[in-house]
DOBA-478885 format. One line per field, with one value per residue (C-alpha): residue number from 1; residue in three letters; x, y, z. Coordinates in nm, 2 decimals, padded with zeros to 4 digits. Layout:
BEGIN
k = NUM / ...
r = ALA / ...
x = X / ...
y = Y / ...
z = Z / ...
//
This chain:
BEGIN
k = 1 / 2 / 3 / 4 / 5 / 6 / 7 / 8 / 9 / 10 / 11 / 12 / 13 / 14 / 15 / 16 / 17 / 18 / 19 / 20 / 21 / 22 / 23 / 24 / 25 / 26 / 27 / 28 / 29 / 30 / 31 / 32 / 33 / 34 / 35 / 36 / 37 / 38 / 39 / 40 / 41 / 42 / 43 / 44 / 45 / 46 / 47 / 48 / 49 / 50 / 51 / 52 / 53 / 54 / 55 / 56 / 57 / 58 / 59 / 60 / 61 / 62 / 63 / 64 / 65 / 66 / 67 / 68 / 69 / 70 / 71 / 72 / 73 / 74 / 75 / 76 / 77 / 78 / 79 / 80 / 81 / 82 / 83 / 84 / 85 / 86 / 87 / 88 / 89 / 90 / 91 / 92 / 93 / 94 / 95 / 96 / 97 / 98 / 99 / 100 / 101 / 102 / 103 / 104 / 105 / 106 / 107 / 108 / 109 / 110 / 111 / 112 / 113 / 114 / 115 / 116 / 117 / 118 / 119 / 120 / 121 / 122 / 123 / 124 / 125 / 126 / 127 / 128 / 129 / 130 / 131 / 132 / 133 / 134 / 135 / 136 / 137 / 138 / 139 / 140 / 141 / 142 / 143 / 144 / 145 / 146 / 147 / 148 / 149 / 150 / 151 / 152 / 153 / 154 / 155 / 156 / 157 / 158 / 159 / 160 / 161 / 162 / 163 / 164 / 165 / 166 / 167 / 168 / 169 / 170 / 171 / 172 / 173 / 174 / 175 / 176 / 177 / 178 / 179 / 180 / 181 / 182 / 183 / 184 / 185 / 186 / 187 / 188 / 189 / 190 / 191 / 192 / 193 / 194 / 195 / 196 / 197 / 198 / 199 / 200 / 201 / 202 / 203 / 204 / 205 / 206 / 207 / 208 / 209 / 210 / 211 / 212 / 213 / 214 / 215 / 216 / 217 / 218 / 219 / 220 / 221 / 222 / 223 / 224 / 225 / 226 / 227 / 228 / 229 / 230 / 231 / 232 / 233 / 234 / 235 / 236 / 237 / 238 / 239 / 240 / 241 / 242 / 243 / 244 / 245 / 246 / 247 / 248 / 249 / 250 / 251 / 252 / 253 / 254 / 255 / 256 / 257 / 258 / 259 / 260 / 261 / 262 / 263 / 264 / 265 / 266 / 267 / 268 / 269 / 270 / 271 / 272 / 273 / 274 / 275 / 276 / 277 / 278 / 279 / 280 / 281 / 282 / 283 / 284 / 285 / 286 / 287 / 288 / 289 / 290 / 291 / 292 / 293 / 294 / 295 / 296 / 297 / 298 / 299 / 300 / 301 / 302 / 303 / 304 / 305 / 306 / 307 / 308 / 309 / 310 / 311 / 312 / 313 / 314 / 315 / 316 / 317 / 318 / 319 / 320 / 321 / 322 / 323 / 324 / 325 / 326 / 327 / 328 / 329 / 330 / 331 / 332 / 333 / 334 / 335 / 336 / 337 / 338 / 339 / 340 / 341 / 342 / 343 / 344 / 345 / 346 / 347 / 348 / 349 / 350 / 351 / 352 / 353 / 354 / 355 / 356 / 357 / 358 / 359 / 360 / 361 / 362 / 363 / 364 / 365 / 366 / 367 / 368 / 369 / 370 / 371 / 372 / 373 / 374 / 375 / 376 / 377 / 378 / 379 / 380 / 381 / 382 / 383 / 384 / 385 / 386 / 387 / 388 / 389 / 390 / 391 / 392 / 393 / 394 / 395 / 396 / 397 / 398 / 399 / 400 / 401 / 402 / 403 / 404 / 405 / 406 / 407 / 408 / 409 / 410 / 411 / 412 / 413 / 414 / 415 / 416 / 417 / 418 / 419 / 420 / 421 / 422 / 423 / 424 / 425 / 426 / 427 / 428 / 429 / 430 / 431 / 432 / 433 / 434 / 435 / 436 / 437 / 438 / 439 / 440 / 441 / 442 / 443 / 444 / 445 / 446 / 447 / 448 / 449 / 450 / 451 / 452 / 453 / 454 / 455 / 456 / 457 / 458 / 459 / 460 / 461 / 462 / 463 / 464 / 465 / 466 / 467 / 468 / 469 / 470 / 471 / 472 / 473 / 474 / 475 / 476 / 477 / 478 / 479 / 480 / 481 / 482 / 483 / 484 / 485 / 486 / 487 / 488 / 489 / 490 / 491 / 492 / 493 / 494 / 495 / 496 / 497 / 498 / 499 / 500 / 501 / 502 / 503 / 504 / 505 / 506 / 507 / 508 / 509 / 510 / 511 / 512 / 513 / 514 / 515 / 516 / 517 / 518
r = MET / ASP / HIS / GLY / SER / ARG / VAL / ALA / GLU / LEU / LEU / LEU / LEU / GLU / VAL / LEU / ALA / GLY / SER / GLY / LEU / SER / LEU / ARG / GLU / GLN / LEU / ARG / VAL / GLN / LEU / VAL / ASP / ALA / VAL / GLU / GLU / GLY / ARG / LEU / GLN / PRO / GLY / ASP / ARG / LEU / PRO / PRO / SER / ARG / GLN / LEU / ALA / ARG / ASP / LEU / GLY / ILE / ALA / ARG / GLY / THR / VAL / VAL / ASP / VAL / TYR / ASP / GLN / LEU / VAL / HIS / ASP / GLY / TYR / PHE / VAL / ALA / ARG / THR / GLY / SER / GLY / THR / SER / VAL / ALA / PRO / ARG / ALA / VAL / PRO / ARG / ALA / VAL / GLU / PRO / VAL / ALA / SER / SER / PRO / LEU / PRO / MET / TYR / ASP / VAL / ARG / PRO / GLY / GLY / PRO / ASP / LEU / SER / ALA / PHE / PRO / ARG / THR / SER / TRP / ALA / MET / ALA / THR / ALA / HIS / VAL / LEU / ARG / THR / LEU / PRO / ASP / ALA / ASP / LEU / GLY / TYR / VAL / PRO / PRO / TRP / GLY / THR / ARG / VAL / LEU / ARG / GLU / GLN / LEU / SER / ARG / TYR / LEU / ALA / ARG / THR / ARG / HIS / VAL / ASP / ALA / ASP / ALA / ASP / GLY / VAL / ILE / VAL / THR / SER / GLY / VAL / THR / GLN / ALA / LEU / THR / LEU / LEU / CYS / ARG / VAL / LEU / TYR / ALA / ARG / GLY / HIS / ARG / THR / LEU / ALA / VAL / GLU / ASP / PRO / SER / ASN / ALA / ILE / GLN / ARG / GLN / VAL / LEU / GLY / ARG / TYR / GLY / LEU / GLN / ILE / VAL / ASP / VAL / ALA / VAL / ASP / ALA / ASP / GLY / ILE / ASP / VAL / ALA / ALA / LEU / ALA / ARG / THR / GLY / ALA / ARG / ALA / VAL / LEU / VAL / THR / PRO / ALA / HIS / GLN / TYR / PRO / THR / GLY / VAL / VAL / LEU / SER / ALA / GLN / ARG / ARG / ALA / ALA / LEU / LEU / ASP / TRP / ALA / ALA / SER / CYS / ASP / GLY / LEU / VAL / VAL / GLU / ASP / ASP / TYR / ASP / ALA / GLU / PHE / PRO / HIS / ALA / ARG / THR / VAL / VAL / PRO / SER / LEU / GLN / GLY / ALA / ALA / PRO / ASP / HIS / VAL / ALA / HIS / VAL / SER / SER / VAL / SER / LYS / THR / LEU / ALA / PRO / GLY / ILE / ARG / LEU / GLY / TRP / LEU / VAL / PRO / PRO / ARG / ARG / LEU / HIS / THR / ASP / LEU / LEU / GLY / ALA / LYS / ARG / ASP / ASP / ASP / PHE / GLY / SER / GLY / VAL / VAL / GLY / GLN / HIS / VAL / LEU / ALA / HIS / LEU / VAL / LEU / THR / GLY / ALA / TYR / ASP / ARG / HIS / LEU / ARG / ARG / GLN / ARG / THR / ALA / TYR / GLY / MET / ARG / ARG / GLN / ALA / LEU / VAL / ALA / GLY / LEU / GLY / VAL / GLU / LEU / PRO / ASP / TRP / GLN / VAL / ARG / GLY / SER / PRO / ALA / GLY / LEU / HIS / LEU / TRP / VAL / GLU / PRO / PRO / GLY / PRO / VAL / HIS / GLU / GLN / ALA / LEU / VAL / ALA / ALA / ALA / SER / ALA / ARG / ASP / VAL / LEU / VAL / LEU / GLY / MET / SER / THR / MET / CYS / ARG / SER / VAL / ASP / ARG / PRO / GLY / LEU / VAL / LEU / GLY / PHE / ALA / ARG / LEU / ARG / THR / SER / ASP / ALA / ALA / THR / VAL / ALA / ARG / ARG / LEU / GLY / GLU / ALA / VAL / ARG / ALA / ALA / ALA / ASP / GLY / PRO / ALA / ASP / GLY / PRO / ALA / ASP / GLY / PRO / GLY / ASP / GLY / GLY / ALA / PRO / SER / LEU / PRO / SER / ALA / GLU / LEU / ALA / ALA / ARG / LEU / GLY / THR / THR / GLY / VAL / ASP / PHE / PHE / PRO / ALA / GLY / THR / GLY / LEU / GLY / ARG / GLU / PRO / PRO / LEU / VAL / PRO / ASP / ARG / PRO / GLY / GLY
x = 00.18 / -00.02 / -00.23 / -00.02 / 00.26 / -00.06 / -00.19 / 00.06 / 00.18 / -00.17 / -00.12 / 00.25 / 00.12 / -00.12 / 00.12 / 00.15 / 00.48 / 00.45 / 00.09 / 00.06 / -00.23 / -00.15 / -00.04 / -00.36 / -00.55 / -00.40 / -00.40 / -00.76 / -00.85 / -00.67 / -00.82 / -01.14 / -01.05 / -00.91 / -01.28 / -01.47 / -01.27 / -01.27 / -00.91 / -00.97 / -01.29 / -01.55 / -01.39 / -01.02 / -00.82 / -00.65 / -00.26 / -00.19 / -00.14 / 00.22 / 00.29 / 00.15 / 00.31 / 00.63 / 00.63 / 00.48 / 00.72 / 00.44 / 00.37 / 00.14 / -00.10 / -00.18 / -00.26 / -00.45 / -00.65 / -00.75 / -00.86 / -01.07 / -01.24 / -01.29 / -01.49 / -01.69 / -01.79 / -01.86 / -01.59 / -01.39 / -01.47 / -01.27 / -01.33 / -01.11 / -00.89 / -00.93 / -00.81 / -00.96 / -01.10 / -01.29 / -01.68 / -01.94 / -02.15 / -01.84 / -01.91 / -01.78 / -02.02 / -02.17 / -01.95 / -02.14 / -01.89 / -01.77 / -01.93 / -02.27 / -02.28 / -02.21 / -02.07 / -01.67 / -01.50 / -01.36 / -01.62 / -01.43 / -01.69 / -01.78 / -02.09 / -02.16 / -01.98 / -01.88 / -02.24 / -02.07 / -01.92 / -02.30 / -02.31 / -02.58 / -02.55 / -02.52 / -02.84 / -03.05 / -02.94 / -03.06 / -03.38 / -03.47 / -03.45 / -03.70 / -03.93 / -03.90 / -03.96 / -04.16 / -04.46 / -04.75 / -04.88 / -04.54 / -04.59 / -04.88 / -04.85 / -04.53 / -04.46 / -04.34 / -04.05 / -03.91 / -03.97 / -03.84 / -03.58 / -03.38 / -03.40 / -03.26 / -02.97 / -02.90 / -02.85 / -02.65 / -02.43 / -02.42 / -02.33 / -02.05 / -01.86 / -02.03 / -02.01 / -02.40 / -02.62 / -02.95 / -03.14 / -03.41 / -03.65 / -03.46 / -03.39 / -03.56 / -03.58 / -03.56 / -03.52 / -03.19 / -03.01 / -03.17 / -03.54 / -03.36 / -03.23 / -03.56 / -03.81 / -03.52 / -03.53 / -03.97 / -03.94 / -03.66 / -03.87 / -04.18 / -03.99 / -03.89 / -03.59 / -03.53 / -03.19 / -02.95 / -02.57 / -02.38 / -01.99 / -01.85 / -01.77 / -02.06 / -02.27 / -02.46 / -02.72 / -02.76 / -02.79 / -03.04 / -03.26 / -03.26 / -03.35 / -03.69 / -03.80 / -03.82 / -03.45 / -03.24 / -02.91 / -02.56 / -02.22 / -01.94 / -01.60 / -01.43 / -01.01 / -00.77 / -00.92 / -01.31 / -01.58 / -01.48 / -01.66 / -01.60 / -01.75 / -02.10 / -02.16 / -02.13 / -02.39 / -02.64 / -02.80 / -02.88 / -02.86 / -02.56 / -02.53 / -02.15 / -01.98 / -01.72 / -01.61 / -01.45 / -01.57 / -01.72 / -01.56 / -01.24 / -01.15 / -01.05 / -01.15 / -01.32 / -01.02 / -01.06 / -01.02 / -01.27 / -01.52 / -01.50 / -01.59 / -01.84 / -02.05 / -01.98 / -02.11 / -02.43 / -02.48 / -02.42 / -02.73 / -02.95 / -02.83 / -02.80 / -02.55 / -02.70 / -02.40 / -02.39 / -02.18 / -02.01 / -01.76 / -01.73 / -01.72 / -01.41 / -01.11 / -00.82 / -00.51 / -00.64 / -00.85 / -01.21 / -01.34 / -01.64 / -01.93 / -02.03 / -02.36 / -02.21 / -02.04 / -02.35 / -02.68 / -02.90 / -02.78 / -02.65 / -02.92 / -02.69 / -02.77 / -02.65 / -02.74 / -02.65 / -02.61 / -02.23 / -02.18 / -02.45 / -02.60 / -02.84 / -03.09 / -03.19 / -03.34 / -03.27 / -03.13 / -03.18 / -03.16 / -03.08 / -03.22 / -03.23 / -03.52 / -03.68 / -03.74 / -03.82 / -04.21 / -04.20 / -03.98 / -04.21 / -04.50 / -04.32 / -04.24 / -04.59 / -04.68 / -04.43 / -04.50 / -04.61 / -04.25 / -03.94 / -04.03 / -04.07 / -03.88 / -03.60 / -03.57 / -03.60 / -03.27 / -03.07 / -03.15 / -03.03 / -02.68 / -02.61 / -02.67 / -02.53 / -02.21 / -02.24 / -02.29 / -01.96 / -01.76 / -01.91 / -01.74 / -01.40 / -01.35 / -01.49 / -01.24 / -00.95 / -01.07 / -01.11 / -00.81 / -00.60 / -00.81 / -00.73 / -00.36 / -00.33 / -00.47 / -00.28 / 00.06 / -00.08 / -00.13 / 00.22 / 00.37 / 00.14 / 00.09 / 00.41 / 00.30 / -00.02 / -00.15 / -00.40 / -00.56 / -00.76 / -00.75 / -00.70 / -01.08 / -01.39 / -01.47 / -01.31 / -01.03 / -00.92 / -00.65 / -00.53 / -00.37 / -00.03 / -00.19 / -00.47 / -00.65 / -00.93 / -01.13 / -01.43 / -01.18 / -00.96 / -01.31 / -01.39 / -01.02 / -01.06 / -01.39 / -01.28 / -00.99 / -01.29 / -01.29 / -01.56 / -01.47 / -01.60 / -01.46 / -01.41 / -01.54 / -01.92 / -01.96 / -01.83 / -02.00 / -01.81 / -01.48 / -01.24 / -01.08 / -00.98 / -00.91 / -01.11 / -01.29 / -01.24 / -01.40 / -01.25 / -01.49 / -01.56 / -01.20 / -00.98 / -00.64 / -00.53 / -00.67 / -00.59 / -00.25 / -00.41 / -00.71 / -00.40 / -00.21 / -00.53 / -00.54 / -00.22 / -00.31 / -00.57 / -00.43 / -00.18 / -00.39 / -00.61 / -00.32 / -00.23 / -00.54 / -00.88 / -00.89 / -00.79 / -00.72 / -00.48 / -00.14 / -00.19 / -00.31 / -00.65 / -00.50 / -00.55 / -00.87 / -00.79 / -01.06 / -01.02 / -01.16 / -01.55 / -01.83 / -01.96 / -02.26 / -02.14 / -01.94 / -02.21 / -02.42 / -02.09 / -02.10 / -02.44 / -02.59 / -02.31 / -02.20 / -02.35 / -02.44 / -02.34 / -02.54 / -02.50 / -02.68 / -03.05 / -03.09 / -03.32 / -03.10 / -02.95 / -02.89 / -03.27 / -03.37 / -03.77 / -03.69 / -03.40 / -03.42 / -03.12 / -02.78 / -02.52 / -02.46 / -02.71
y = 01.77 / 02.04 / 01.93 / 01.93 / 01.72 / 01.49 / 01.48 / 01.41 / 01.12 / 00.92 / 00.98 / 00.82 / 00.52 / 00.45 / 00.53 / 00.25 / 00.22 / 00.13 / 00.16 / 00.24 / 00.53 / 00.89 / 01.08 / 01.27 / 00.97 / 00.80 / 01.12 / 01.17 / 00.83 / 00.84 / 01.15 / 01.01 / 00.71 / 00.91 / 01.16 / 00.80 / 00.61 / 00.91 / 01.00 / 01.32 / 01.49 / 01.74 / 02.11 / 01.96 / 02.21 / 02.05 / 02.20 / 02.47 / 02.32 / 02.43 / 02.25 / 01.94 / 01.92 / 01.98 / 01.69 / 01.45 / 01.58 / 01.63 / 01.94 / 02.20 / 02.19 / 01.80 / 01.90 / 02.21 / 01.97 / 01.73 / 01.97 / 02.16 / 01.80 / 01.71 / 02.05 / 01.99 / 01.65 / 01.76 / 01.64 / 01.99 / 02.35 / 02.65 / 02.96 / 03.25 / 03.35 / 03.03 / 02.75 / 02.44 / 02.22 / 01.89 / 01.97 / 01.97 / 01.70 / 01.47 / 01.23 / 00.88 / 00.62 / 00.46 / 00.14 / -00.08 / -00.15 / -00.53 / -00.65 / -00.54 / -00.71 / -01.08 / -01.00 / -01.01 / -00.71 / -00.79 / -00.91 / -00.98 / -01.23 / -01.15 / -01.01 / -00.62 / -00.27 / -00.05 / 00.12 / 00.45 / 00.54 / 00.54 / 00.90 / 01.05 / 01.41 / 01.32 / 01.07 / 01.37 / 01.66 / 01.44 / 01.31 / 01.65 / 01.76 / 01.47 / 01.56 / 01.92 / 01.87 / 01.54 / 01.59 / 01.47 / 01.23 / 01.06 / 00.99 / 00.69 / 00.34 / 00.35 / 00.06 / -00.24 / -00.28 / 00.06 / 00.43 / 00.55 / 00.81 / 00.53 / 00.28 / 00.57 / 00.68 / 00.27 / 00.19 / 00.49 / 00.39 / 00.07 / 00.14 / 00.34 / 00.18 / -00.18 / -00.21 / -00.34 / -00.35 / -00.19 / 00.10 / 00.20 / -00.02 / -00.32 / -00.25 / -00.42 / -00.27 / -00.49 / -00.53 / -00.64 / -00.97 / -01.23 / -01.10 / -01.08 / -01.44 / -01.58 / -01.43 / -01.55 / -01.91 / -01.87 / -01.76 / -02.06 / -02.33 / -02.21 / -02.23 / -02.58 / -02.52 / -02.78 / -02.74 / -02.44 / -02.46 / -02.31 / -02.24 / -02.45 / -02.31 / -02.06 / -01.85 / -02.13 / -01.93 / -01.82 / -02.17 / -02.26 / -02.00 / -02.10 / -02.48 / -02.38 / -02.28 / -02.62 / -02.55 / -02.86 / -02.70 / -02.85 / -02.79 / -02.70 / -02.61 / -02.33 / -02.31 / -02.06 / -01.94 / -01.95 / -02.18 / -02.49 / -02.47 / -02.80 / -02.94 / -02.72 / -02.86 / -03.22 / -03.14 / -03.11 / -02.73 / -02.50 / -02.19 / -02.13 / -01.87 / -01.74 / -01.40 / -01.35 / -00.98 / -01.10 / -01.48 / -01.54 / -01.70 / -01.71 / -01.42 / -01.54 / -01.33 / -01.52 / -01.55 / -01.43 / -01.79 / -01.91 / -01.62 / -01.68 / -02.07 / -01.95 / -01.74 / -01.98 / -02.26 / -02.09 / -01.99 / -02.32 / -02.47 / -02.15 / -02.13 / -01.86 / -01.70 / -01.55 / -01.26 / -01.15 / -00.85 / -00.94 / -00.69 / -00.53 / -00.17 / -00.22 / -00.31 / -00.25 / -00.30 / -00.38 / -00.28 / -00.30 / -00.58 / -00.56 / -00.71 / -01.06 / -00.89 / -00.66 / -00.93 / -01.15 / -00.99 / -01.22 / -01.52 / -01.30 / -01.16 / -00.89 / -00.87 / -00.66 / -00.37 / -00.13 / -00.33 / -00.30 / 00.01 / 00.19 / -00.04 / -00.36 / -00.15 / 00.07 / -00.22 / -00.16 / -00.38 / -00.43 / -00.67 / -00.66 / -00.95 / -01.13 / -00.96 / -01.31 / -01.37 / -00.95 / -01.00 / -01.30 / -01.18 / -00.84 / -01.01 / -01.20 / -00.87 / -00.76 / -01.08 / -01.03 / -00.63 / -00.32 / -00.20 / -00.03 / 00.25 / 00.54 / 00.81 / 00.63 / 00.51 / 00.93 / 00.94 / 00.70 / 00.82 / 01.18 / 01.07 / 00.88 / 01.19 / 01.43 / 01.20 / 01.19 / 00.80 / 00.79 / 01.00 / 00.79 / 00.48 / 00.64 / 00.74 / 00.37 / 00.21 / 00.39 / 00.32 / -00.06 / -00.07 / 00.04 / -00.18 / -00.51 / -00.40 / -00.35 / -00.69 / -00.89 / -00.72 / -00.83 / -01.20 / -01.17 / -01.15 / -01.34 / -01.63 / -01.62 / -01.99 / -01.92 / -01.79 / -01.48 / -01.60 / -01.46 / -01.07 / -00.77 / -00.67 / -00.65 / -00.66 / -00.99 / -01.21 / -01.61 / -01.71 / -02.06 / -02.27 / -02.48 / -02.79 / -02.93 / -02.76 / -02.85 / -02.54 / -02.60 / -02.55 / -02.26 / -02.09 / -02.13 / -02.02 / -01.73 / -01.66 / -01.73 / -01.40 / -01.18 / -01.23 / -01.39 / -01.57 / -01.78 / -02.11 / -02.18 / -02.55 / -02.44 / -02.30 / -02.60 / -02.86 / -03.11 / -02.93 / -02.90 / -02.58 / -02.56 / -02.17 / -01.84 / -01.63 / -01.26 / -00.94 / -00.62 / -00.36 / -00.30 / -00.31 / -00.01 / 00.01 / 00.04 / -00.34 / -00.48 / -00.61 / -00.66 / -00.92 / -01.05 / -01.14 / -01.28 / -01.49 / -01.68 / -01.72 / -01.88 / -02.12 / -02.20 / -02.31 / -02.50 / -02.72 / -02.75 / -02.86 / -02.69 / -02.28 / -02.12 / -01.75 / -01.47 / -01.46 / -01.08 / -00.96 / -00.79 / -00.47 / -00.58 / -00.67 / -01.03 / -01.30 / -01.62 / -01.94 / -01.93 / -02.21 / -02.40 / -02.26 / -01.90 / -02.01 / -02.13 / -01.82 / -01.61 / -01.83 / -01.82 / -02.17 / -02.36 / -02.42 / -02.14 / -01.83 / -01.53 / -01.34 / -01.28 / -01.53 / -01.38 / -01.21 / -01.53 / -01.63 / -01.92 / -02.27 / -02.28 / -01.91 / -01.88 / -01.74 / -01.51 / -01.14 / -01.12 / -01.24 / -01.09 / -00.76 / -00.85
z = 02.00 / 01.79 / 01.52 / 01.20 / 01.38 / 01.51 / 01.18 / 00.96 / 01.20 / 01.13 / 00.79 / 00.76 / 01.01 / 00.69 / 00.40 / 00.18 / -00.04 / -00.35 / -00.38 / -00.75 / -00.64 / -00.68 / -00.38 / -00.38 / -00.38 / -00.06 / 00.13 / 00.03 / 00.15 / 00.47 / 00.61 / 00.52 / 00.68 / 01.00 / 01.03 / 00.99 / 01.25 / 01.51 / 01.51 / 01.37 / 01.56 / 01.44 / 01.50 / 01.50 / 01.27 / 00.99 / 00.97 / 00.73 / 00.37 / 00.34 / 00.67 / 00.59 / 00.23 / 00.42 / 00.68 / 00.43 / 00.16 / -00.11 / -00.31 / -00.15 / -00.45 / -00.38 / -00.03 / -00.10 / -00.38 / -00.10 / 00.17 / -00.15 / -00.23 / 00.14 / 00.19 / -00.08 / 00.00 / 00.38 / 00.59 / 00.61 / 00.67 / 00.51 / 00.69 / 00.58 / 00.91 / 01.12 / 00.82 / 00.78 / 00.99 / 01.06 / 00.99 / 01.30 / 01.13 / 01.02 / 01.30 / 01.27 / 01.28 / 01.62 / 01.67 / 01.97 / 02.27 / 02.20 / 02.54 / 02.42 / 02.08 / 02.02 / 01.70 / 01.64 / 01.61 / 01.24 / 00.97 / 00.68 / 00.55 / 00.17 / 00.09 / 00.08 / 00.04 / 00.31 / 00.41 / 00.61 / 00.28 / 00.12 / -00.06 / 00.19 / 00.09 / -00.31 / -00.23 / 00.00 / -00.27 / -00.57 / -00.36 / -00.29 / -00.61 / -00.72 / -00.51 / -00.59 / -00.96 / -01.05 / -01.20 / -00.97 / -01.23 / -01.23 / -00.84 / -00.98 / -01.10 / -01.36 / -01.60 / -01.36 / -01.55 / -01.47 / -01.53 / -01.88 / -01.73 / -01.54 / -01.81 / -02.04 / -01.79 / -01.73 / -02.10 / -02.16 / -01.85 / -01.95 / -02.26 / -02.20 / -01.89 / -01.99 / -02.39 / -02.32 / -02.66 / -02.56 / -02.56 / -02.31 / -02.42 / -02.39 / -02.01 / -01.75 / -01.35 / -01.10 / -00.74 / -00.73 / -00.89 / -00.74 / -00.88 / -01.25 / -01.20 / -01.07 / -01.38 / -01.59 / -01.40 / -01.44 / -01.84 / -01.92 / -01.74 / -01.93 / -02.25 / -02.18 / -02.02 / -01.73 / -01.65 / -01.54 / -01.50 / -01.27 / -01.15 / -00.90 / -00.64 / -00.65 / -00.40 / -00.17 / -00.14 / -00.46 / -00.58 / -00.36 / -00.44 / -00.82 / -00.74 / -00.62 / -00.94 / -01.11 / -01.28 / -01.23 / -01.10 / -01.23 / -01.13 / -01.38 / -01.25 / -01.26 / -01.31 / -01.37 / -01.67 / -01.56 / -01.64 / -01.80 / -02.15 / -02.26 / -01.93 / -01.96 / -02.36 / -02.17 / -01.93 / -02.18 / -02.03 / -02.23 / -01.98 / -01.78 / -01.54 / -01.48 / -01.32 / -01.57 / -01.51 / -01.12 / -01.02 / -00.71 / -00.47 / -00.69 / -00.84 / -01.20 / -01.46 / -01.80 / -02.03 / -02.35 / -02.48 / -02.29 / -02.35 / -02.72 / -02.61 / -02.45 / -02.65 / -02.95 / -02.77 / -02.67 / -03.08 / -03.15 / -02.86 / -02.89 / -02.56 / -02.30 / -02.08 / -01.78 / -01.74 / -01.32 / -01.34 / -01.04 / -00.92 / -01.27 / -01.11 / -00.93 / -01.10 / -00.93 / -01.12 / -01.46 / -01.81 / -01.73 / -01.87 / -02.15 / -02.08 / -02.25 / -02.34 / -02.57 / -02.79 / -02.83 / -02.75 / -02.91 / -02.67 / -02.33 / -02.05 / -01.86 / -01.52 / -01.21 / -00.95 / -00.76 / -00.39 / -00.41 / -00.55 / -00.31 / -00.10 / -00.08 / 00.08 / -00.24 / -00.40 / -00.75 / -01.03 / -01.38 / -01.66 / -02.03 / -02.19 / -02.56 / -02.76 / -02.78 / -02.42 / -02.34 / -02.36 / -02.18 / -01.90 / -01.92 / -01.81 / -01.54 / -01.39 / -01.38 / -01.24 / -01.00 / -00.84 / -00.94 / -00.98 / -00.76 / -00.58 / -00.82 / -00.62 / -00.55 / -00.95 / -01.01 / -00.77 / -00.92 / -01.30 / -01.12 / -01.01 / -01.33 / -01.53 / -01.27 / -01.28 / -00.92 / -00.97 / -01.11 / -00.86 / -00.62 / -00.78 / -00.84 / -00.47 / -00.37 / -00.62 / -00.44 / -00.10 / -00.15 / -00.35 / -00.08 / 00.16 / -00.03 / -00.08 / 00.31 / 00.40 / 00.11 / 00.26 / 00.63 / 00.47 / 00.30 / 00.64 / 00.85 / 00.58 / 00.36 / 00.25 / 00.15 / -00.24 / -00.29 / -00.58 / -00.85 / -01.01 / -00.79 / -00.84 / -00.68 / -00.27 / -00.16 / -00.22 / -00.21 / 00.01 / -00.05 / 00.16 / 00.09 / 00.18 / 00.35 / 00.63 / 00.90 / 00.76 / 01.03 / 01.31 / 01.14 / 01.10 / 01.45 / 01.56 / 01.38 / 01.53 / 01.88 / 01.78 / 01.71 / 01.35 / 01.16 / 00.80 / 00.53 / 00.42 / 00.05 / 00.08 / 00.15 / -00.17 / -00.33 / -00.45 / -00.74 / -00.68 / -00.36 / -00.30 / 00.05 / 00.15 / 00.30 / 00.11 / 00.29 / 00.23 / 00.27 / 00.18 / 00.53 / 00.65 / 00.72 / 00.61 / 00.97 / 01.09 / 00.83 / 00.99 / 01.28 / 01.12 / 00.93 / 01.23 / 01.41 / 01.08 / 01.13 / 01.50 / 01.40 / 01.11 / 01.36 / 01.63 / 01.39 / 01.27 / 01.65 / 01.82 / 01.98 / 01.91 / 02.22 / 02.24 / 02.05 / 02.16 / 02.21 / 02.52 / 02.59 / 02.50 / 02.09 / 02.14 / 02.19 / 02.34 / 02.49 / 02.37 / 02.35 / 02.49 / 02.22 / 02.22 / 02.21 / 01.94 / 01.71 / 01.77 / 01.61 / 01.37 / 01.31 / 01.15 / 00.98 / 00.65 / 00.42 / 00.60 / 00.46 / 00.74 / 01.09 / 01.34 / 01.40 / 01.10 / 00.99 / 00.67 / 00.75 / 00.57 / 00.46 / 00.39 / 00.32 / 00.01 / 00.06 / -00.06 / -00.24 / -00.30 / -00.10 / -00.31 / -00.54
//
């Protein structure tokens, strides 16, 4: 089989009919996946653009545009007379052999982005630029609330993309969402607040951390329109933490009526809405919902980070509080640390300024959207009675069963089939929401059908009795039943884990560094 036929066949295997995405974007994402998964190796020649266009039934100009883009991104190289080939450095990420690792083959728990998609080239180029041009004096101590250049770029970016109302002086740079939230908790407690309302269900680890700063945590149910504002008013709390853009974990978007009611509530009791802008960067099939902060800057504190858009290890986030809290928060930030790394702040500012950050987000929206669609399609085949809930956005989805399920047995049965999942009940306090919360950021479209098939087997096994191995043979990567000790190791400590066993971040983490993706 020649290279042209080989590439075309691989692409046809992954084309998603009716995806709603342009042919150009589908082709680009599938070629990148083929390189990163090792199906296209360094040095492999791509078919001529005319041939591939003919094989796929698309315009030659579309193929030319995609080839040019991937040459620019470092995946391909083009030489006159030799055509286009996979770049020597475009080596797929290393994968540990299954036998040498206790971790399941497919980890579809929520909590993070596709780290293999981190824009290393853009980050390296921006870092080189910063180190060449940054004055010596700027490597000294800077304001703990962030460098001026990053705060200026963030204020413009947030105004443009999220309709946030703040100038550079109104932005506080943090090490992530969790630091922003803990600063707010400390300041609220010092100002006389004793209660913080949170959504139910919500992030279990985040809830633990916030409960360590003196405030009583009270739960307010979430329904199809978002947080129940009438129930919130009955709690007597004057501060609430919400995820209105894409609620975690249900995936619902706060409705227009509830948005108005929530802001009216805050105004009526001189309260504070803490807006965790979770997943706002990744809408897959809807118009971007503007921030709450832009509508009521005196009563909303806006928090977010680059942990989901770039990588958690970057440790950069931001807080845009009401002006009445600003001075107290600056003092709390100064007492907390001497600020985030200067070079990293300048690098992020450069990426935002040059548009590289926006370009990365556009690429990832397309990739994540296709992965979500592939997973939903697979679940529709294997679990037709289960319902995918919430808005098509972000990096996770909630699937709800048609009736009662033994969730712990289901999670165990999935793990026995080399699929790690998270049960919805681990995040519920006062409400009963059965089902699974699945993260698709790291799931390749070509693996979605396999994951869905194994989940279907796990559902049937959990309903029938003890978990046993998959119906398909070892050739599909199946695994037999696991001894209880090994199963416990795969699952980590029971209950609220978002992190693999052995990380030290279990049921009672010692001040978890940050929420998954925060």
